[in-house]
All heavy atoms as TSV, in Angstrom:
chain	resi	resn	atom	element	x	y	z
A	1	MET	N	N	0.843	-1.178	0.000
A	1	MET	CA	C	0.000	0.000	0.000
A	1	MET	C	C	0.887	1.239	0.000
A	1	MET	O	O	1.896	1.291	0.666
A	1	MET	CB	C	-0.904	-0.023	1.233
A	1	MET	CG	C	-1.833	1.151	1.286
A	1	MET	SD	S	-2.986	1.092	2.672
A	1	MET	CE	C	-4.007	-0.262	2.177
A	2	PHE	N	N	0.509	2.248	-0.730
A	2	PHE	CA	C	1.282	3.470	-0.863
A	2	PHE	C	C	0.753	4.522	0.091
A	2	PHE	O	O	-0.442	4.770	0.145
A	2	PHE	CB	C	1.184	3.964	-2.307
A	2	PHE	CG	C	2.074	5.121	-2.595
A	2	PHE	CD1	C	3.422	4.926	-2.823
A	2	PHE	CD2	C	1.566	6.397	-2.630
A	2	PHE	CE1	C	4.247	5.999	-3.089
A	2	PHE	CE2	C	2.382	7.467	-2.899
A	2	PHE	CZ	C	3.720	7.271	-3.129
A	3	SER	N	N	1.609	5.133	0.873
A	3	SER	CA	C	1.225	6.192	1.808
A	3	SER	C	C	2.153	7.379	1.644
A	3	SER	O	O	3.265	7.248	1.156
A	3	SER	CB	C	1.312	5.689	3.241
A	3	SER	OG	O	0.458	4.605	3.442
A	4	HIS	N	N	1.672	8.511	2.084
A	4	HIS	CA	C	2.461	9.735	2.047
A	4	HIS	C	C	2.747	10.186	3.469
A	4	HIS	O	O	1.955	9.956	4.368
A	4	HIS	CB	C	1.713	10.865	1.334
A	4	HIS	CG	C	1.424	10.591	-0.092
A	4	HIS	ND1	N	2.406	10.553	-1.046
A	4	HIS	CD2	C	0.271	10.330	-0.720
A	4	HIS	CE1	C	1.857	10.296	-2.215
A	4	HIS	NE2	N	0.564	10.148	-2.047
A	5	GLY	N	N	3.836	10.840	3.628
A	5	GLY	CA	C	4.152	11.423	4.913
A	5	GLY	C	C	4.856	12.751	4.713
A	5	GLY	O	O	5.643	12.899	3.793
A	6	ILE	N	N	4.513	13.709	5.526
A	6	ILE	CA	C	5.230	14.983	5.531
A	6	ILE	C	C	5.594	15.289	6.980
A	6	ILE	O	O	4.866	14.941	7.901
A	6	ILE	CB	C	4.424	16.141	4.907
A	6	ILE	CG1	C	3.048	16.297	5.562
A	6	ILE	CG2	C	4.276	15.961	3.414
A	6	ILE	CD1	C	2.255	17.486	5.061
A	7	MET	N	N	6.732	15.888	7.147
A	7	MET	CA	C	7.187	16.228	8.478
A	7	MET	C	C	7.755	17.646	8.440
A	7	MET	O	O	8.410	18.021	7.477
A	7	MET	CB	C	8.246	15.236	8.957
A	7	MET	CG	C	8.672	15.461	10.377
A	7	MET	SD	S	9.832	14.213	10.966
A	7	MET	CE	C	8.747	12.805	11.115
A	8	PHE	N	N	7.491	18.387	9.470
A	8	PHE	CA	C	7.968	19.764	9.560
A	8	PHE	C	C	8.974	19.871	10.686
A	8	PHE	O	O	8.742	19.379	11.783
A	8	PHE	CB	C	6.795	20.719	9.802
A	8	PHE	CG	C	5.743	20.622	8.743
A	8	PHE	CD1	C	4.655	19.799	8.900
A	8	PHE	CD2	C	5.875	21.338	7.570
A	8	PHE	CE1	C	3.687	19.696	7.918
A	8	PHE	CE2	C	4.911	21.246	6.572
A	8	PHE	CZ	C	3.817	20.421	6.751
A	9	HIS	N	N	10.086	20.512	10.413
A	9	HIS	CA	C	11.145	20.615	11.409
A	9	HIS	C	C	11.408	22.048	11.857
A	9	HIS	O	O	11.776	22.267	12.996
A	9	HIS	CB	C	12.453	20.037	10.859
A	9	HIS	CG	C	12.375	18.579	10.599
A	9	HIS	ND1	N	12.568	17.643	11.586
A	9	HIS	CD2	C	12.106	17.895	9.473
A	9	HIS	CE1	C	12.431	16.432	11.065
A	9	HIS	NE2	N	12.147	16.559	9.793
A	10	HIS	N	N	11.267	23.000	10.942
A	10	HIS	CA	C	11.652	24.370	11.268
A	10	HIS	C	C	10.573	25.357	10.850
A	10	HIS	O	O	10.046	25.287	9.750
A	10	HIS	CB	C	12.960	24.743	10.563
A	10	HIS	CG	C	14.098	23.844	10.916
A	10	HIS	ND1	N	14.756	23.921	12.116
A	10	HIS	CD2	C	14.670	22.828	10.244
A	10	HIS	CE1	C	15.686	22.995	12.158
A	10	HIS	NE2	N	15.657	22.316	11.032
A	11	PHE	N	N	10.283	26.266	11.751
A	11	PHE	CA	C	9.334	27.337	11.496
A	11	PHE	C	C	10.043	28.662	11.750
A	11	PHE	O	O	10.986	28.729	12.529
A	11	PHE	CB	C	8.125	27.217	12.433
A	11	PHE	CG	C	7.333	25.956	12.201
A	11	PHE	CD1	C	7.656	24.789	12.869
A	11	PHE	CD2	C	6.286	25.944	11.306
A	11	PHE	CE1	C	6.942	23.624	12.659
A	11	PHE	CE2	C	5.557	24.784	11.085
A	11	PHE	CZ	C	5.887	23.617	11.769
A	12	HIS	N	N	9.597	29.713	11.070
A	12	HIS	CA	C	10.162	31.033	11.325
A	12	HIS	C	C	9.042	32.047	11.514
A	12	HIS	O	O	7.902	31.825	11.116
A	12	HIS	CB	C	11.133	31.472	10.208
A	12	HIS	CG	C	10.495	31.634	8.865
A	12	HIS	ND1	N	10.547	30.664	7.901
A	12	HIS	CD2	C	9.821	32.667	8.320
A	12	HIS	CE1	C	9.926	31.087	6.812
A	12	HIS	NE2	N	9.462	32.296	7.043
A	13	ASP	N	N	9.384	33.140	12.163
A	13	ASP	CA	C	8.438	34.230	12.392
A	13	ASP	C	C	9.191	35.552	12.342
A	13	ASP	O	O	10.364	35.589	11.993
A	13	ASP	CB	C	7.708	34.046	13.725
A	13	ASP	CG	C	8.639	33.944	14.923
A	13	ASP	OD1	O	9.758	34.498	14.873
A	13	ASP	OD2	O	8.251	33.327	15.924
A	14	ASP	N	N	8.505	36.608	12.695
A	14	ASP	CA	C	9.128	37.941	12.676
A	14	ASP	C	C	9.692	38.322	14.041
A	14	ASP	O	O	10.078	39.458	14.249
A	14	ASP	CB	C	8.108	38.990	12.238
A	14	ASP	CG	C	7.693	38.818	10.797
A	14	ASP	OD1	O	8.519	38.348	9.991
A	14	ASP	OD2	O	6.541	39.149	10.470
A	15	LYS	N	N	9.757	37.364	14.964
A	15	LYS	CA	C	10.185	37.680	16.315
A	15	LYS	C	C	11.494	36.993	16.668
A	15	LYS	O	O	12.566	37.548	16.491
A	15	LYS	CB	C	9.079	37.328	17.301
A	15	LYS	CG	C	7.816	38.147	17.056
A	15	LYS	CD	C	6.683	37.718	17.935
A	15	LYS	CE	C	5.454	38.546	17.569
A	15	LYS	NZ	N	4.260	37.827	17.516
A	16	GLU	N	N	11.423	35.769	17.150
A	16	GLU	CA	C	12.638	35.120	17.645
A	16	GLU	C	C	13.176	33.992	16.770
A	16	GLU	O	O	14.320	33.591	16.929
A	16	GLU	CB	C	12.420	34.597	19.066
A	16	GLU	CG	C	11.420	33.467	19.163
A	16	GLU	CD	C	11.223	32.979	20.581
A	16	GLU	OE1	O	10.352	33.537	21.266
A	16	GLU	OE2	O	11.945	32.048	20.991
A	17	HIS	N	N	12.391	33.464	15.869
A	17	HIS	CA	C	12.830	32.347	15.026
A	17	HIS	C	C	13.174	32.869	13.638
A	17	HIS	O	O	12.295	33.265	12.882
A	17	HIS	CB	C	11.742	31.271	14.951
A	17	HIS	CG	C	11.386	30.730	16.289
A	17	HIS	ND1	N	10.306	31.187	17.006
A	17	HIS	CD2	C	11.983	29.789	17.049
A	17	HIS	CE1	C	10.241	30.537	18.147
A	17	HIS	NE2	N	11.257	29.691	18.210
A	18	ILE	N	N	14.458	32.842	13.301
A	18	ILE	CA	C	14.902	33.405	12.032
A	18	ILE	C	C	14.584	32.460	10.875
A	18	ILE	O	O	14.501	31.242	11.046
A	18	ILE	CB	C	16.410	33.734	12.043
A	18	ILE	CG1	C	17.245	32.464	12.261
A	18	ILE	CG2	C	16.738	34.757	13.105
A	18	ILE	CD1	C	18.736	32.688	12.059
A	19	LYS	N	N	14.414	33.053	9.709
A	19	LYS	CA	C	14.154	32.280	8.503
A	19	LYS	C	C	15.416	31.505	8.140
A	19	LYS	O	O	16.522	32.037	8.169
A	19	LYS	CB	C	13.766	33.220	7.362
A	19	LYS	CG	C	13.330	32.505	6.118
A	19	LYS	CD	C	12.845	33.503	5.073
A	19	LYS	CE	C	12.336	32.768	3.851
A	19	LYS	NZ	N	11.791	33.686	2.858
A	20	SER	N	N	15.228	30.221	7.823
A	20	SER	CA	C	16.358	29.393	7.423
A	20	SER	C	C	15.910	28.461	6.303
A	20	SER	O	O	14.718	28.352	6.008
A	20	SER	CB	C	16.888	28.584	8.611
A	20	SER	OG	O	15.887	27.711	9.097
A	21	GLN	N	N	16.865	27.779	5.691
A	21	GLN	CA	C	16.550	26.884	4.591
A	21	GLN	C	C	15.530	25.837	5.032
A	21	GLN	O	O	15.722	25.140	6.021
A	21	GLN	CB	C	17.807	26.185	4.094
A	21	GLN	CG	C	17.558	25.280	2.918
A	21	GLN	CD	C	18.832	24.619	2.422
A	21	GLN	OE1	O	19.902	24.818	2.982
A	21	GLN	NE2	N	18.716	23.839	1.377
A	22	GLY	N	N	14.419	25.764	4.315
A	22	GLY	CA	C	13.389	24.780	4.609
A	22	GLY	C	C	12.388	25.188	5.671
A	22	GLY	O	O	11.432	24.451	5.918
A	23	SER	N	N	12.570	26.338	6.311
A	23	SER	CA	C	11.617	26.750	7.340
A	23	SER	C	C	10.375	27.351	6.688
A	23	SER	O	O	10.415	27.840	5.564
A	23	SER	CB	C	12.251	27.762	8.298
A	23	SER	OG	O	12.534	28.979	7.648
A	24	ILE	N	N	9.252	27.267	7.402
A	24	ILE	CA	C	7.992	27.818	6.915
A	24	ILE	C	C	7.362	28.676	8.010
A	24	ILE	O	O	7.731	28.571	9.179
A	24	ILE	CB	C	7.008	26.718	6.468
A	24	ILE	CG1	C	6.623	25.805	7.634
A	24	ILE	CG2	C	7.584	25.909	5.305
A	24	ILE	CD1	C	5.529	24.799	7.302
A	25	THR	N	N	6.397	29.483	7.615
A	25	THR	CA	C	5.669	30.317	8.572
A	25	THR	C	C	4.439	29.557	9.075
A	25	THR	O	O	4.047	28.529	8.512
A	25	THR	CB	C	5.179	31.621	7.922
A	25	THR	OG1	O	4.215	31.300	6.907
A	25	THR	CG2	C	6.331	32.425	7.335
A	26	ASP	N	N	3.826	30.093	10.111
A	26	ASP	CA	C	2.598	29.480	10.613
A	26	ASP	C	C	1.499	29.505	9.555
A	26	ASP	O	O	0.704	28.576	9.442
A	26	ASP	CB	C	2.141	30.146	11.913
A	26	ASP	CG	C	1.865	31.627	11.782
A	26	ASP	OD1	O	2.331	32.269	10.822
A	26	ASP	OD2	O	1.177	32.171	12.676
A	27	LYS	N	N	1.469	30.548	8.733
A	27	LYS	CA	C	0.463	30.638	7.661
A	27	LYS	C	C	0.723	29.585	6.585
A	27	LYS	O	O	-0.224	28.963	6.085
A	27	LYS	CB	C	0.450	32.049	7.058
A	27	LYS	CG	C	-0.699	32.290	6.131
A	27	LYS	CD	C	-2.010	32.202	6.880
A	27	LYS	CE	C	-3.178	32.494	5.944
A	27	LYS	NZ	N	-4.459	32.257	6.579
A	28	ASN	N	N	2.004	29.367	6.215
A	28	ASN	CA	C	2.336	28.297	5.266
A	28	ASN	C	C	1.855	26.956	5.816
A	28	ASN	O	O	1.254	26.158	5.082
A	28	ASN	CB	C	3.838	28.194	5.017
A	28	ASN	CG	C	4.448	29.382	4.327
A	28	ASN	OD1	O	5.549	29.791	4.687
A	28	ASN	ND2	N	3.788	29.948	3.336
A	29	PHE	N	N	2.135	26.708	7.085
A	29	PHE	CA	C	1.743	25.462	7.731
A	29	PHE	C	C	0.228	25.289	7.687
A	29	PHE	O	O	-0.283	24.222	7.323
A	29	PHE	CB	C	2.253	25.447	9.171
A	29	PHE	CG	C	1.883	24.214	9.940
A	29	PHE	CD1	C	2.475	22.996	9.648
A	29	PHE	CD2	C	0.952	24.271	10.955
A	29	PHE	CE1	C	2.138	21.851	10.365
A	29	PHE	CE2	C	0.614	23.141	11.673
A	29	PHE	CZ	C	1.211	21.932	11.375
A	30	GLU	N	N	-0.491	26.343	8.028
A	30	GLU	CA	C	-1.953	26.300	8.001
A	30	GLU	C	C	-2.468	25.973	6.601
A	30	GLU	O	O	-3.360	25.130	6.438
A	30	GLU	CB	C	-2.524	27.638	8.476
A	30	GLU	CG	C	-4.028	27.688	8.495
A	30	GLU	CD	C	-4.569	29.035	8.956
A	30	GLU	OE1	O	-3.778	29.914	9.369
A	30	GLU	OE2	O	-5.791	29.199	8.900
A	31	ASN	N	N	-1.902	26.608	5.582
A	31	ASN	CA	C	-2.329	26.362	4.203
A	31	ASN	C	C	-2.054	24.927	3.766
A	31	ASN	O	O	-2.863	24.311	3.073
A	31	ASN	CB	C	-1.669	27.343	3.242
A	31	ASN	CG	C	-2.195	28.744	3.390
A	31	ASN	OD1	O	-3.304	28.957	3.872
A	31	ASN	ND2	N	-1.396	29.720	2.998
A	32	ILE	N	N	-0.918	24.376	4.164
A	32	ILE	CA	C	-0.582	22.995	3.821
A	32	ILE	C	C	-1.578	22.036	4.472
A	32	ILE	O	O	-2.078	21.107	3.833
A	32	ILE	CB	C	0.865	22.661	4.243
A	32	ILE	CG1	C	1.855	23.444	3.376
A	32	ILE	CG2	C	1.125	21.158	4.159
A	32	ILE	CD1	C	3.286	23.429	3.895
A	33	ILE	N	N	-1.882	22.258	5.747
A	33	ILE	CA	C	-2.827	21.397	6.464
A	33	ILE	C	C	-4.211	21.485	5.832
A	33	ILE	O	O	-4.874	20.467	5.597
A	33	ILE	CB	C	-2.881	21.761	7.965
A	33	ILE	CG1	C	-1.517	21.550	8.624
A	33	ILE	CG2	C	-3.991	21.000	8.685
A	33	ILE	CD1	C	-0.961	20.146	8.517
A	34	LYS	N	N	-4.668	22.694	5.524
A	34	LYS	CA	C	-5.982	22.870	4.889
A	34	LYS	C	C	-6.036	22.156	3.540
A	34	LYS	O	O	-7.039	21.525	3.202
A	34	LYS	CB	C	-6.310	24.352	4.719
A	34	LYS	CG	C	-6.703	25.033	6.000
A	34	LYS	CD	C	-7.009	26.500	5.758
A	34	LYS	CE	C	-7.445	27.191	7.034
A	34	LYS	NZ	N	-7.723	28.623	6.814
A	35	TYR	N	N	-4.961	22.247	2.767
A	35	TYR	CA	C	-4.920	21.580	1.471
A	35	TYR	C	C	-5.004	20.064	1.647
A	35	TYR	O	O	-5.788	19.396	0.959
A	35	TYR	CB	C	-3.646	21.940	0.703
A	35	TYR	CG	C	-3.485	21.123	-0.544
A	35	TYR	CD1	C	-4.221	21.428	-1.689
A	35	TYR	CD2	C	-2.643	20.016	-0.580
A	35	TYR	CE1	C	-4.112	20.657	-2.833
A	35	TYR	CE2	C	-2.523	19.239	-1.716
A	35	TYR	CZ	C	-3.256	19.557	-2.839
A	35	TYR	OH	O	-3.143	18.781	-3.965
A	36	CYS	N	N	-4.229	19.520	2.554
A	36	CYS	CA	C	-4.241	18.071	2.783
A	36	CYS	C	C	-5.637	17.595	3.172
A	36	CYS	O	O	-6.125	16.575	2.657
A	36	CYS	CB	C	-3.235	17.686	3.859
A	36	CYS	SG	S	-1.511	17.871	3.349
A	37	ILE	N	N	-6.279	18.314	4.069
A	37	ILE	CA	C	-7.632	17.945	4.503
A	37	ILE	C	C	-8.608	18.047	3.334
A	37	ILE	O	O	-9.445	17.158	3.138
A	37	ILE	CB	C	-8.071	18.819	5.693
A	37	ILE	CG1	C	-7.236	18.461	6.928
A	37	ILE	CG2	C	-9.563	18.652	5.973
A	37	ILE	CD1	C	-7.402	19.410	8.097
A	38	SER	N	N	-8.494	19.099	2.532
A	38	SER	CA	C	-9.409	19.273	1.391
A	38	SER	C	C	-9.242	18.162	0.352
A	38	SER	O	O	-10.168	17.860	-0.395
A	38	SER	CB	C	-9.212	20.639	0.732
A	38	SER	OG	O	-8.015	20.664	-0.042
A	39	GLU	N	N	-8.070	17.537	0.312
A	39	GLU	CA	C	-7.808	16.438	-0.616
A	39	GLU	C	C	-8.172	15.077	-0.021
A	39	GLU	O	O	-7.949	14.046	-0.640
A	39	GLU	CB	C	-6.335	16.445	-1.037
A	39	GLU	CG	C	-5.952	17.617	-1.912
A	39	GLU	CD	C	-6.642	17.574	-3.279
A	39	GLU	OE1	O	-6.622	16.510	-3.918
A	39	GLU	OE2	O	-7.214	18.610	-3.674
A	40	GLY	N	N	-8.716	15.083	1.189
A	40	GLY	CA	C	-9.180	13.850	1.816
A	40	GLY	C	C	-8.135	13.090	2.610
A	40	GLY	O	O	-8.360	11.948	3.014
A	41	TYR	N	N	-6.978	13.704	2.857
A	41	TYR	CA	C	-5.944	13.040	3.644
A	41	TYR	C	C	-6.264	13.128	5.125
A	41	TYR	O	O	-6.771	14.134	5.602
A	41	TYR	CB	C	-4.568	13.664	3.383
A	41	TYR	CG	C	-4.035	13.330	2.025
A	41	TYR	CD1	C	-4.211	14.204	0.962
A	41	TYR	CD2	C	-3.377	12.132	1.797
A	41	TYR	CE1	C	-3.733	13.895	-0.298
A	41	TYR	CE2	C	-2.892	11.809	0.540
A	41	TYR	CZ	C	-3.074	12.698	-0.504
A	41	TYR	OH	O	-2.614	12.372	-1.738
A	42	ARG	N	N	-5.961	12.044	5.847
A	42	ARG	CA	C	-6.076	12.038	7.300
A	42	ARG	C	C	-4.734	12.446	7.866
A	42	ARG	O	O	-3.697	12.057	7.355
A	42	ARG	CB	C	-6.419	10.645	7.811
A	42	ARG	CG	C	-7.834	10.224	7.491
A	42	ARG	CD	C	-8.174	8.910	8.154
A	42	ARG	NE	N	-7.959	8.999	9.599
A	42	ARG	CZ	C	-7.461	7.992	10.321
A	42	ARG	NH1	N	-7.117	6.868	9.759
A	42	ARG	NH2	N	-7.285	8.127	11.613
A	43	LEU	N	N	-4.755	13.199	8.919
A	43	LEU	CA	C	-3.524	13.631	9.572
A	43	LEU	C	C	-3.302	12.781	10.811
A	43	LEU	O	O	-4.190	12.625	11.634
A	43	LEU	CB	C	-3.615	15.107	9.947
A	43	LEU	CG	C	-3.915	16.047	8.783
A	43	LEU	CD1	C	-4.061	17.473	9.278
A	43	LEU	CD2	C	-2.838	15.951	7.740
A	44	LEU	N	N	-2.116	12.210	10.906
A	44	LEU	CA	C	-1.777	11.362	12.042
A	44	LEU	C	C	-0.573	11.918	12.778
A	44	LEU	O	O	0.323	12.495	12.165
A	44	LEU	CB	C	-1.404	9.948	11.554
A	44	LEU	CG	C	-2.441	9.173	10.770
A	44	LEU	CD1	C	-1.843	7.875	10.248
A	44	LEU	CD2	C	-3.656	8.882	11.628
A	45	LYS	N	N	-0.557	11.721	14.086
A	45	LYS	CA	C	0.640	12.041	14.850
A	45	LYS	C	C	1.727	11.073	14.423
A	45	LYS	O	O	1.449	9.958	13.963
A	45	LYS	CB	C	0.379	11.910	16.348
A	45	LYS	CG	C	-0.642	12.879	16.881
A	45	LYS	CD	C	-0.783	12.781	18.387
A	45	LYS	CE	C	-1.232	11.407	18.788
A	45	LYS	NZ	N	-1.363	11.220	20.246
A	46	ALA	N	N	2.971	11.467	14.577
A	46	ALA	CA	C	4.096	10.641	14.130
A	46	ALA	C	C	4.068	9.246	14.753
A	46	ALA	O	O	4.294	8.249	14.066
A	46	ALA	CB	C	5.414	11.337	14.433
A	47	ASP	N	N	3.767	9.148	16.042
A	47	ASP	CA	C	3.760	7.831	16.685
A	47	ASP	C	C	2.616	6.954	16.173
A	47	ASP	O	O	2.758	5.744	16.029
A	47	ASP	CB	C	3.764	7.928	18.210
A	47	ASP	CG	C	2.618	8.738	18.782
A	47	ASP	OD1	O	2.007	9.537	18.049
A	47	ASP	OD2	O	2.330	8.572	19.976
A	48	ASP	N	N	1.470	7.563	15.854
A	48	ASP	CA	C	0.363	6.804	15.276
A	48	ASP	C	C	0.712	6.325	13.863
A	48	ASP	O	O	0.403	5.192	13.491
A	48	ASP	CB	C	-0.914	7.633	15.234
A	48	ASP	CG	C	-1.461	7.939	16.620
A	48	ASP	OD1	O	-1.142	7.195	17.573
A	48	ASP	OD2	O	-2.211	8.928	16.749
A	49	PHE	N	N	1.350	7.205	13.087
A	49	PHE	CA	C	1.783	6.820	11.741
A	49	PHE	C	C	2.751	5.641	11.826
A	49	PHE	O	O	2.614	4.652	11.103
A	49	PHE	CB	C	2.452	8.008	11.039
A	49	PHE	CG	C	2.930	7.683	9.646
A	49	PHE	CD1	C	2.084	7.820	8.565
A	49	PHE	CD2	C	4.222	7.225	9.436
A	49	PHE	CE1	C	2.528	7.509	7.281
A	49	PHE	CE2	C	4.669	6.906	8.158
A	49	PHE	CZ	C	3.815	7.057	7.077
A	50	TYR	N	N	3.713	5.725	12.710
A	50	TYR	CA	C	4.703	4.659	12.874
A	50	TYR	C	C	4.024	3.339	13.244
A	50	TYR	O	O	4.311	2.294	12.655
A	50	TYR	CB	C	5.733	5.045	13.936
A	50	TYR	CG	C	6.708	3.936	14.228
A	50	TYR	CD1	C	7.766	3.677	13.363
A	50	TYR	CD2	C	6.556	3.128	15.348
A	50	TYR	CE1	C	8.652	2.641	13.615
A	50	TYR	CE2	C	7.428	2.093	15.606
A	50	TYR	CZ	C	8.476	1.851	14.731
A	50	TYR	OH	O	9.338	0.822	14.977
A	51	GLU	N	N	3.128	3.384	14.214
A	51	GLU	CA	C	2.430	2.181	14.654
A	51	GLU	C	C	1.662	1.531	13.507
A	51	GLU	O	O	1.733	0.324	13.293
A	51	GLU	CB	C	1.478	2.527	15.811
A	51	GLU	CG	C	0.728	1.352	16.375
A	51	GLU	CD	C	1.613	0.385	17.137
A	51	GLU	OE1	O	2.642	0.805	17.684
A	51	GLU	OE2	O	1.271	-0.807	17.161
A	52	LYS	N	N	0.935	2.337	12.741
A	52	LYS	CA	C	0.190	1.803	11.603
A	52	LYS	C	C	1.131	1.284	10.518
A	52	LYS	O	O	0.857	0.259	9.890
A	52	LYS	CB	C	-0.746	2.868	11.036
A	52	LYS	CG	C	-1.929	3.175	11.936
A	52	LYS	CD	C	-2.805	4.258	11.349
A	52	LYS	CE	C	-3.961	4.601	12.261
A	52	LYS	NZ	N	-4.957	3.539	12.386
A	53	ALA	N	N	2.232	1.970	10.306
A	53	ALA	CA	C	3.180	1.550	9.267
A	53	ALA	C	C	3.799	0.193	9.600
A	53	ALA	O	O	3.845	-0.689	8.743
A	53	ALA	CB	C	4.267	2.604	9.083
A	54	VAL	N	N	4.254	0.006	10.822
A	54	VAL	CA	C	4.909	-1.262	11.171
A	54	VAL	C	C	3.917	-2.418	11.220
A	54	VAL	O	O	4.306	-3.576	11.084
A	54	VAL	CB	C	5.728	-1.173	12.491
A	54	VAL	CG1	C	6.849	-0.181	12.360
A	54	VAL	CG2	C	4.842	-0.878	13.677
A	55	ASN	N	N	2.645	-2.098	11.407
A	55	ASN	CA	C	1.612	-3.132	11.437
A	55	ASN	C	C	0.856	-3.244	10.126
A	55	ASN	O	O	-0.174	-3.913	10.053
A	55	ASN	CB	C	0.642	-2.881	12.600
A	55	ASN	CG	C	1.299	-3.096	13.934
A	55	ASN	OD1	O	1.824	-4.175	14.189
A	55	ASN	ND2	N	1.306	-2.084	14.770
A	56	ASN	N	N	1.377	-2.572	9.081
A	56	ASN	CA	C	0.786	-2.605	7.740
A	56	ASN	C	C	-0.701	-2.250	7.755
A	56	ASN	O	O	-1.520	-2.900	7.120
A	56	ASN	CB	C	1.017	-3.988	7.098
A	56	ASN	CG	C	0.876	-3.917	5.593
A	56	ASN	OD1	O	1.100	-2.877	4.988
A	56	ASN	ND2	N	0.517	-5.020	4.986
A	57	LYS	N	N	-1.040	-1.194	8.485
A	57	LYS	CA	C	-2.432	-0.785	8.606
A	57	LYS	C	C	-2.666	0.638	8.098
A	57	LYS	O	O	-3.683	1.240	8.400
A	57	LYS	CB	C	-2.888	-0.900	10.060
A	57	LYS	CG	C	-2.929	-2.347	10.533
A	57	LYS	CD	C	-3.586	-2.469	11.857
A	57	LYS	CE	C	-3.670	-3.950	12.211
A	57	LYS	NZ	N	-4.519	-4.199	13.337
A	58	LEU	N	N	-1.733	1.159	7.316
A	58	LEU	CA	C	-1.934	2.483	6.739
A	58	LEU	C	C	-2.920	2.394	5.586
A	58	LEU	O	O	-2.885	1.453	4.790
A	58	LEU	CB	C	-0.620	3.061	6.238
A	58	LEU	CG	C	0.334	3.572	7.290
A	58	LEU	CD1	C	1.678	3.923	6.652
A	58	LEU	CD2	C	-0.241	4.771	8.009
A	59	LYS	N	N	-3.802	3.376	5.503
A	59	LYS	CA	C	-4.726	3.466	4.382
A	59	LYS	C	C	-4.145	4.396	3.342
A	59	LYS	O	O	-3.191	5.112	3.599
A	59	LYS	CB	C	-6.080	3.964	4.870
A	59	LYS	CG	C	-6.732	2.998	5.852
A	59	LYS	CD	C	-8.053	3.500	6.324
A	59	LYS	CE	C	-8.635	2.510	7.324
A	59	LYS	NZ	N	-9.879	2.986	7.882
A	60	LYS	N	N	-4.722	4.391	2.141
A	60	LYS	CA	C	-4.174	5.177	1.038
A	60	LYS	C	C	-4.042	6.658	1.382
A	60	LYS	O	O	-3.073	7.291	1.040
A	60	LYS	CB	C	-5.006	4.984	-0.213
A	60	LYS	CG	C	-4.396	5.631	-1.429
A	60	LYS	CD	C	-5.145	5.266	-2.690
A	60	LYS	CE	C	-4.433	5.899	-3.881
A	60	LYS	NZ	N	-5.036	5.490	-5.129
A	61	LYS	N	N	-5.021	7.236	2.032
A	61	LYS	CA	C	-4.970	8.656	2.379
A	61	LYS	C	C	-5.003	8.832	3.886
A	61	LYS	O	O	-5.260	9.831	4.411
A	61	LYS	CB	C	-6.111	9.431	1.715
A	61	LYS	CG	C	-5.914	9.592	0.232
A	61	LYS	CD	C	-6.873	10.598	-0.333
A	61	LYS	CE	C	-6.556	10.909	-1.769
A	61	LYS	NZ	N	-7.276	12.012	-2.283
């Protein structure tokens, strides 16, 4: 079964977190999440994703 995963590591803002390679803003993050939901993807916490993956219980979306 084919599954997708995305992970976010770095965020930046106009205050204390400087922009760096690969970092996104809170608005970028919100837009990505909204897009995924609109496409019918379920969002899982990393530990839930791992558990389903090792037990071959991930669904397509």
